[in-house]
LOGUBA-474656 format. One line per field, with one value per residue (C-alpha): x, y, z; residue in three letters. Coordinates in Angstrom, 2 decimals. Layout:
px = [X ...]
py = [Y ...]
pz = [Z ...]
r = [ALA ...]
This chain:
px = [12.82 10.79 11.39 8.72 8.70 10.50 13.28 13.83 13.76 16.22 18.58 18.48 19.45 22.20 23.77 23.73 25.09 27.70 28.91 32.18 32.44 34.60 37.13 37.41 35.52 32.82 30.23 28.40 27.29 25.11 23.74 20.51 19.41 16.09 14.12 10.38 7.62 8.38 12.04 11.14 9.12 11.87 14.48 12.38 12.06 15.81 16.35 13.54 14.46 18.18 18.04 21.58 22.93 24.40 21.98 24.37 24.70 23.89 21.62 21.28 18.82 19.50 16.64 15.01 12.75 10.12 9.99 7.84 10.94 10.79 7.61 8.18 11.78 11.35 8.10 9.99 12.77 15.59 17.95 17.86 19.94 18.72 20.18 18.61 18.62 16.29 16.22 17.24 14.74 15.14 15.73 18.24 16.84 17.69 15.87 18.28 21.19 19.70 19.27 22.90 23.99 21.85 23.40 26.95 26.04 24.42 27.74 29.40 26.62 26.87 30.60 29.94 27.36 29.63 32.63 30.50 28.73 31.67 29.55 31.00 28.42 26.16 23.01 21.18 17.72 17.60 16.53 18.22 18.27 20.35 23.01 24.72 25.42 26.23 28.48 30.35 30.72 32.17 34.65 35.68 36.49 33.49 31.75 28.52 25.63 22.36 19.00 16.82 13.14 11.95 12.31 13.52 16.38 16.32 19.02 20.65 20.98 22.40 25.00 25.80 26.10 29.47 30.86 29.30 30.53 27.22 23.97 20.91 17.88 14.23 13.83 16.37 15.02 16.45 20.05 20.25 19.38 22.43 25.71 28.44 30.63 28.01 27.27 29.73 28.18 24.55 22.70 18.98 17.49 13.92 12.20 12.36 8.97 8.11 7.32 3.96 2.93 4.25 2.57 -0.67 -4.04 -6.23 -9.54 -8.42 -6.78 -9.98 -12.00 -9.63 -9.91 -13.68 -13.46 -15.76 -14.35 -15.87 -14.64 -11.23 -9.33 -6.69 -4.81 -4.08 -1.55 -1.70]
py = [15.97 14.72 11.02 8.46 6.53 3.46 5.50 7.59 4.59 2.67 5.65 6.08 2.42 2.60 5.70 4.41 1.03 2.21 5.64 4.26 1.02 2.63 3.38 -0.32 -0.01 -2.40 -1.53 -4.08 -2.15 0.95 3.39 5.09 8.24 10.12 12.85 12.85 10.63 11.46 10.74 7.62 6.25 7.33 5.51 2.36 2.65 2.97 -0.28 -2.18 -1.03 -1.59 -5.03 -4.56 -4.61 -8.03 -10.26 -10.42 -6.62 -5.08 -2.04 -0.07 2.77 5.50 7.56 8.89 6.96 9.69 9.39 7.22 5.16 3.51 1.75 1.32 0.07 -2.99 -3.76 -4.27 -6.26 -3.69 -2.95 0.50 2.49 5.61 9.00 11.93 15.15 18.08 20.82 24.36 27.16 30.28 32.43 32.62 31.24 28.79 25.97 26.30 25.88 22.54 21.55 22.43 20.15 17.37 17.91 17.69 14.50 13.11 13.56 11.42 8.82 8.85 8.18 5.26 3.78 4.26 2.66 -0.28 -0.86 0.08 1.25 1.53 4.14 6.51 7.87 10.89 12.02 15.48 17.36 18.03 14.33 13.52 16.07 14.27 10.90 12.14 14.94 12.63 9.95 12.44 13.69 10.07 9.56 7.35 7.76 9.74 10.89 12.72 12.66 15.79 15.04 18.64 21.44 23.75 22.03 22.15 23.90 20.66 19.22 22.48 22.45 18.75 19.12 20.80 17.74 14.68 12.85 12.91 14.92 13.26 15.42 14.87 18.11 19.62 23.05 22.54 22.55 26.33 26.46 24.47 26.24 26.62 24.04 21.36 22.02 19.42 16.76 17.20 14.53 14.34 10.97 11.77 9.98 6.17 4.44 1.12 -1.85 -2.28 1.16 0.64 -2.75 -1.93 -2.58 0.53 -1.28 -3.30 -0.28 1.76 -1.11 -1.38 2.37 2.43 4.84 5.05 3.56 6.42 9.49 11.11 10.96 13.25 13.22 16.22 16.79 19.57]
pz = [-28.35 -25.39 -24.82 -24.04 -20.77 -22.12 -23.76 -20.64 -18.33 -20.50 -20.76 -16.99 -16.53 -19.14 -17.63 -14.05 -15.13 -17.62 -16.52 -15.18 -17.14 -19.84 -17.11 -16.35 -13.09 -11.93 -9.33 -7.22 -4.14 -4.14 -1.60 -2.67 -0.87 -1.07 0.65 -0.13 -1.52 -5.17 -4.66 -2.72 -5.65 -8.05 -5.98 -5.96 -9.74 -10.09 -8.25 -9.93 -13.42 -12.97 -14.54 -15.82 -12.26 -11.36 -9.46 -6.52 -6.25 -2.89 -2.65 0.58 1.16 3.70 5.09 8.25 10.60 10.21 6.43 4.18 3.37 6.79 5.62 1.88 1.71 3.99 2.18 -1.08 0.53 0.48 3.36 4.95 7.43 9.24 10.11 11.94 9.92 9.17 6.59 7.53 7.95 5.81 8.87 11.70 14.96 17.74 15.97 13.06 15.50 16.59 12.95 12.26 15.10 13.63 10.22 11.59 13.44 10.26 8.45 11.12 10.89 7.09 7.30 9.64 7.25 4.23 5.93 7.03 3.70 1.43 -1.56 -5.04 -6.06 -4.10 -5.76 -4.33 -5.34 -3.83 -0.74 2.60 3.51 0.45 1.31 4.18 2.57 -0.94 0.33 2.69 0.00 -2.49 0.11 0.78 -2.91 -3.71 -7.07 -6.69 -8.84 -8.23 -9.96 -10.12 -10.74 -11.12 -13.64 -10.86 -9.00 -5.24 -3.24 -2.08 -5.58 -6.89 -4.14 -4.54 -8.33 -7.80 -5.99 -7.67 -10.76 -12.66 -12.56 -14.13 -14.91 -15.81 -17.79 -20.17 -19.21 -15.71 -16.99 -17.12 -13.41 -12.30 -11.46 -14.06 -12.30 -12.98 -16.65 -17.96 -15.70 -16.76 -18.72 -19.50 -18.49 -17.46 -14.60 -14.62 -14.68 -13.03 -15.23 -13.49 -14.78 -18.30 -18.56 -16.74 -18.34 -18.68 -18.25 -15.22 -13.62 -13.89 -12.43 -9.47 -8.82 -9.34 -12.29 -15.30 -18.51 -20.53 -18.64 -18.60 -15.32 -13.83 -10.55 -8.40 -5.63 -3.08]
r = [MET TYR LYS ASN TYR GLU GLU ARG GLY GLN GLU PHE LYS ASP ILE VAL ASN ASN ILE PHE ILE ASP LYS GLY GLU HIS TYR GLU THR TYR ILE VAL ARG TRP TRP ASN TRP ARG SER CYS ILE SER SER TYR CYS ASN CYS GLN GLN ASP LYS GLY ILE PRO SER ASP ALA GLU ILE LEU PHE VAL GLY THR ARG ALA GLY ILE GLU ALA GLU ILE VAL PRO LYS TYR GLY TYR LYS ILE GLU TYR ILE ASP VAL GLN GLY PHE ARG ARG LYS ILE ASP PHE ASP ASN VAL LYS ARG LEU ILE LYS PHE LEU LYS SER LEU SER ASP SER LYS ARG ILE ILE LYS LYS PHE LYS PRO ASP LEU VAL ILE GLY THR GLY GLY TYR VAL SER GLY SER VAL VAL LEU LYS ALA SER LYS MET GLY ILE LYS THR CYS ILE HIS GLU GLN ASN SER PHE PRO GLY MET THR ASN LYS MET LEU SER LYS ASN VAL ASP LEU VAL MET THR SER PHE GLU ASP SER HIS LYS ARG PHE PRO ASP GLN ALA GLN SER LYS LEU THR PHE THR GLY ASN PRO VAL ARG ASP GLU ILE LEU ASN SER ASP ARG VAL GLU SER ARG LYS ARG LEU GLY LEU SER GLN MET LYS ASN ALA THR SER ARG ARG TRP]
């Protein structure tokens, strides 16, 4: 059964906060990793909605200086570290060799960040940028989890799903598209939603956007 926003958001919080609690483990420091604007918003939601996290918990974002995170994360008061990495092309060429070198260096940079920050849990939200930190953290024995926002999982999340401790999904239909090694780790949480969206006023929101109160509105992304 498809869950409403509040149910999905609460389940997401509960799972992130409690996944390891029954093992007697307590987590106070987190690294959050994203790759694009949807993941960026999702990551921000995770932090904002994680009211169960202790008030003195530390949250560190890791991103690229060219990404939207470089602007958004400082705006909301979170700390951020940067690595230099690019996705691979689907063909063999010299540019891919340069990207491979960047990826190998990003693993080294990720290790440096992890050793400095000493996270108890690393959360990845997909894409090539997420691969370096989450992969390195899992190899270093740190608890890791990923969140897939789409019905069709990306290549990085499918690869990481074999190494992480937990795979959270937004669509139950996506489970059949993950490898066999990840099936026991899958749990349907949906996408977390910010409080400001859940508690927004329809009339005031339409006024702010200059929309008619009588007409239906849709959004479109290219």
